[in-house]
Each structure stands twice: as structure tokens, then as C-alpha cells.
N, C-alpha and C positions, 0 to 999 in steps of 0.2 A: 504493500500500500504506500509506504514511504518512497519507494523507488518510482512508483507511478506518479506520485505527487511531485517528486523531483523532476521527472521528465516533463511534466506539464509546465514547470517553471522555466524550461529552457527557452532561450531566445530563438528567433528564426535563423540568425547567423549560426548559432551553435548547431541547430538541427541540420542546416545545409552543410556545414563542415563535417559533421558526423556522417551524413549520408554520402558525401563525396569520398571520405576515407573508406567507408564500407565498400563502395563501388570499386575504387582503385585497389583496395586490398583483395577483394574477390577476384578481380582481373589478374593480378600478379600471382595469387595462389593457384588459380586455374592454369596459368601459363607454366608455373613451376611444376605442378603435378603432371601436366602433359609432357613437359621436357624431361622429367625424372622417369616417367614410365615408358614413353615412346622413344625419346631421343637416344638413349644409350644403345638400345637394340638396333635401331636403324644405323647408327654410327658404326657399331661393331660389324654389322653385315657389310657395310660399304668398305670397311678396311679389309675384310676377308676377300671381297670381290676385287680389291685393288692389289691383291697378292701378298698380304701380310699373313705370316704363319700364326696359327692358333697358339696361344700361351707364350708368344714371343715377347721379349722385353719392349720392343718397339710398339707392339699392339697395346700392351698395358700402359706404357707411357702416353700414347696418343689418347687413350680413353680417359686417363687421369687429367690430361690437359683439357680435353673436351668438358669434363665435369667441372673443373675449376673455372673455365671460361664461361660455362653456362651459369654457374652460381654468381660469378662476378657481374655478368650482364643482367641477370635477373635482379640482383641487389641494386645495381645502378638504375635500372628501369623503375624499380620500386621507389627509390629516393626521388628521381626526377618526376615520376607520376604524382607522388604525394605533394611535392613542392608545387608543381604546376596546378594540381587540383586545389591546393590551399590558396594559392594566389588568385586563381580564377573565381573560386567560391567567395573569397574575401571581397573581391571587387564587385561581383554580382550581388552578393548579400548587402554590401554597402549601398549599392545603387537601389536596392529594393527596400531595405529597412529604414533608411532615412526618409523617403517619401511616405512610408507607412506610419512612421512616427509623426510626421507633419500632419497627415490625415487624422491620426488619433488625437493629436493636440487640438485640431479644429473641431473634431466631433465632441471632445470634452468641453471646449468653450461653448459650443452650441447647447450642450446639455445643461450648462450652467447659466444659460440665458443670454449669452453674448452672440446675438444673431448677425453681427457685422463680420464675424470671422469668415475668412475665405482661405481655401487651400491653393497653393501654387501648383501649376501643372508640372509634374515631376520629369516628364520626358524620359521615362524609364520603361516605355512600352505602351501600346494602345490600351491595355487593360487598366493600368494604373492611371493613365490620363483620363479614361472614361470614368473611373471611380472618383477622381478629383472633380471632374465636371459635374457628375451626379451629386456629389456632396455639396458643391457650390450652389447647384440649382436648388437643393433642399434648403440650404441656408438662406438663399434669396427668398424662397417662398415663406419660410418661417419669419424672416424679417418683415415681409409684406403683411403677413397675417398678424404679427404683433403690432405693426403700425395701425392696421385696420381696427384691431381690438382697442388700442388706446384711443383712437379717434372715435370709435363707437361709444366708449364709456364717457369720453369728454362731451360728445354730442348729446348723449342721453342726459347727462348732468345739465347741459345747457338748455335742452328742451324742457326739462322739468323745473329748472330754477325759476323761470319767469312766471308761469302760472302759479306755482307754489308761493312765490313771493307776493304776488297780487292777492291771492286768497288769504295769506297770513296777514297782510296789511289791513285788508278790509275787515277781517275778523277781529283784529286788535282794535281797530277803530270803533267797531260796534260795541265791543266789551268796554272800552273807555268812554263811550258815549260821544265820541267825536264824529262818528259816521252814523247816520240813521239808516234803518232798514227801509229802503225804497225800491220800487220796481227797477230802477237803474242799478242799484247795488246788487239786487238779486240777479239781474241779467249779466252783470260782470262776473259774479261768482259762478253762475251757470256756464258762461262761455269758457272760462278757464278750467272749470271742472270737466267740461266736455272735451277740451283740448287734451287734458291728461288721459281721459278715457280713450280718445282716438289714438294717442301715442301708444298706450298700452295695447290696444287692438292691433295696431300696425306691427308692433314688436311680436305679438303672438302670431300674427299671420305669417310674417316672414320666417319665424322660427319653425312654425308648423310646416311651411313649404320646404324649407331646407332639410327637415328631418323626414321627408317623404310623406308628409301628411296629405299630399294632393293625389296619392295613388288611388284612392277610392273615388274615382270620377264617375259621374253619371253621363256616359258617352252616348250620343246620338249622331246620326248623319244629318248635317245641316247645310243648306246652301251657303256658300261664302258671302254672296251678296246680302242675304238676310242678316247675317251676323254683323256685317259692317254697317248696314243701314240702321240696325238697332243701336249700335254703339254711337253712331253719328247723331241720331235723333235724341239720344239720351243726354248729350252735352251741348246741343245746338243753342239752347237758351243761354248758357254760360258764355259761349263764344260771342253771341249777339250782345250780351251785356257789356263785354269788354271791348267790342268793336273789332273783333278778329273774324275774318271771313273763313268759314269752314266749307270746303268743297269736297265732294266725292265724285269720282269719275263717272262718265256716262254708263260704264259697265255695271255700276251698282244700282242704277235706276231702271234697268231693263233694256232690252232691245239690242244689246251687243253680244259679242261672241261668248263671253264668260257667262252671261245670264242665260243665253240660249242653250249652252251646253249643260247647264245645271250642275256646275262643279260643286261638289260637296266635300266636307271634311268631317271626320269622326271625332267630335270634341264634346266637352262638357260646356253647354251653352253659357251658363252663368259664369264659369271661370274664364272663358275666352272674352266674354263681355267685360269682365273685371280687368283683364289684361289690356284690352283695347281702350277702355276708359282711363286706365292709369297712364297709358302712353299719350292719349289725347289731352289729358289733364296736364301732363308734363309739357306738351307742345304749347298749350294755352298759357301756361305759367311763364314760358320763356319767349313768347311772341308778343310784341307790343301792339297797341291799338293800331289798326290800319294794316296789319300784317295778314298773312294767309296761311292756313293749314290745309293740306290736301291729303285725302285718303284714296288710295288706289289698290286694286287687287288684280292679280293676273296668274295664269297657270304657268309653271316653270317645270317642265318635265313631269315627274310623278309627284310634284309638290305644288302648293299654292302659296303665293307670296302676297302679303298685305303690307303696304308701305304707308307710313305717316310722315309726310314731309312738311316742314315749316320754314318760314322766312324770318325766324327769330334770332336769338342771341348767338346760336352756333356753339360748338364745343371745341376747345383747344386740344391740341395733340397731347398735352399733359394730362388733361382730365378724361379724355375719351376712354382709356382702358379701365377706368374706375367707376364709371357712371352706374353700373349695375351692382356695385357693392352696397351693402346695407349702410344707411346713414351717411352715404357720401354725397356731398354737395360741392359743386365746383366753386361756388362763391360762399365761403364759410361765414361771411358777414351777414348774409341774409337770414332772417328768422324763418320759422316754420310756415308762417302765413304767406311769405313771399318766395321763399326758396324751397318749400316742401320739406318733408321729414327725411327725404333720402331713402325711403323704403319702397315707394310705389314701383319703381323700375325693378328693384330686386324681386319683389313679388311677381311682377309681370314675367320676368325671365324664368322664375321657378315654375310658373304655370306653363310657359312654352315648353320647358324641358319635360314636365309631367305629361305633355301630349306628344312627346318624341319629336318636338320641333325646336326651333331656335329663335332667338330675338337678338338682333344685332343693331348697332348704331353706327352712323357715318356722318362726318362733317368735315368741310374743308377748312374750318377754323372759325374764330370769333367773328360774328357779324354775317356769316354766310348761311345760317340756318342749319338744320339737322334733319336726317332721315332715319327713321327706325323701320326695320324690316322684320316682320313676323313670317316665318316659314313653317308650314304645317304639311304633313303628308296628305295627299288627296285620298279621299275614301274610294 
């Protein structure tokens, strides 16, 4: 048991050295045995065939010289082989163990919470290079996740701080007799309480979606045009109130190829309407009065694409990769009422994934508008 425990403590270099010595030793031992068993007989027969007399002094002297030369050559070969094996093993093990130590150091730093740690590419073979690249990719993902977690907690605290402060101030004022209970006070308290309730519901929705809670969908085959029309009509009044034009393509009003073909998708109607409503609400939030939001649908191979394009703020290349993350807002200075909670798009993407589809965003940059594309398998 102690021997086994001792072997488990051996370093990689020690194991490589031992393995190399065993291989070299086995080779030399094999050569020595073959030379000792086969060599003398062959040499003796060749001497007899050359005319040497049996039991002559010349024959015995030649055989002794052969045995001595054989022993010397095998000994020299053993020393040279062990030396070469030691040097080669030392060099290779050094090339391997140092990168492995570096990778182990980076892994230890990651386990201790230092997600900025990165491993250099060792250039000791494609396997170790691939291992270093994979470890660095894991480190980058962990760092991004940690940044998102910190931002999420900070945003949650920020979202809750304002309504809680308003409610606390009004309650303190009522208790001290400074503020009277009036319909205005009641409305303020109710508004901020509902804001907390909405935030709680949003957090529950996105957590439920991320944990696979959308798997129990009530799926029916529904015409694409019907889904888009329902979503558009549901938000048309909000667009009109802000002065933003909401346009849907002719194909959604009947009479065009998409409507004539009756393209359908197998979806949960309420969930897809929730997805489209979230995307349209995001477009409305970032499109100023006088702007335009357009909804189109078309068939693309075996899938259906629904696009929502706006002429609003646009999305910078820095923010574009993160807009579907929970609680992410490109403009952190905006509050929930103007910038949204940063959850609607995360929920929308989770709904798309639950239907085996995708939701993507594209923008040429600030001031150029944005386009969101929902892709769903055609029924």
C-alpha cells in the first residue's frame, strides 16, 4: 500500500525517466541474451568452416576474443543508450511538465476566483496548445459570467432601490403626519408596488425559461400571418400614442404568396405572442416619435422568418453581443421606465429556443436602427 502511495506521488518526469530506463534496459538485455545464446554457436561454426581445427588454441583464443568484444560492445551500447535516453527524456519531460505546471497554476487561480488568469500557448505540440486554448476559453466564459452576475445583482439592487425608497418615504411621512392619505398618495404607493411586482414576475419568468420551464408548451399549427397580425394589433395603440408608425407587410394582410400558401408553424400561440410583443415593445422603446417599425414574414427554406425592423437608436458593436443577456441595458443611465428591465429580450430568446428556433439581432451601429429576426421551423 505504501509502495503504491509512493508511486502515485511520482512526478511525470520521474515516470518518463523510469519508463525510458525500462525500455532501454529491456532492449540491451534482449540483445545480450540473443548474443550469448546464438552468437557463440554461429561464430564457432564459421571458424570451423574457415579451416580452424577443433580444440585448437587459435579457435579458443578467437572465441574468447569474440566474447570479450561482445561484452564490451554491449556494455558501451548500454551506457550510450541510457545516456541518450536520459537526455532525450529530460528534454521532452521539461518541454511537457513546464506547460502542464503553467496550466495547473491557471486552473488553480480560476478555482480561487481569479477569472482574469490566462495560460500561454506552450508550443509543445497541438494537444497541449489545444488544452491551453480550451482552458483560456473556459476562463473567458467564467469571467463573462461573473461580470454578468455582478451586473445582474447591481441592476437588481438599482431596480428595487427607487420604488422601495419612495414607498418608505411616503410611509414615514404618513406615520409622522407630514403626508396625508390621499388618492394621489395611494396611486404613488400602488404604482411603485406594482413596479416591484413586475420586476419580481420578470425575474421569475426568465429564471423559469432558463431552467427549461417552457418545455410544457401547448403547441398548435398556426398560420404565421395570424400570429403576426395578432401581435401587431395588440400594440398598435401604444405605437399610435407615441407617434411611431407600425407597418406590417402586405403579406400579412392577405393576398400575397405567404398568405396564399398558408404557411404554418407549430408553436404555443401565447408564448410566441409574448415573444413578438417583447420585441415590438423593445423597438417602440428605442424608436423616437416620427420613426417607423416594420414587421415582415417570409419563408426561408424549411423555416419561417419574422423580422422586426426599426429606425430607432440602433445598437453599437459593443452592446450587440449582450442584448439578450438578463438585465443588460446598453444605456445603464436609463431607468426601468425608459430603458426597460433588460429581461424582455432574454425571455423572448428563451421562448424561441423552446420552439427549436432562434432570435437574433443586427444593427449597423448607433442611429441606424435595428433588426430582430425570429426563425421558426415550418410545420
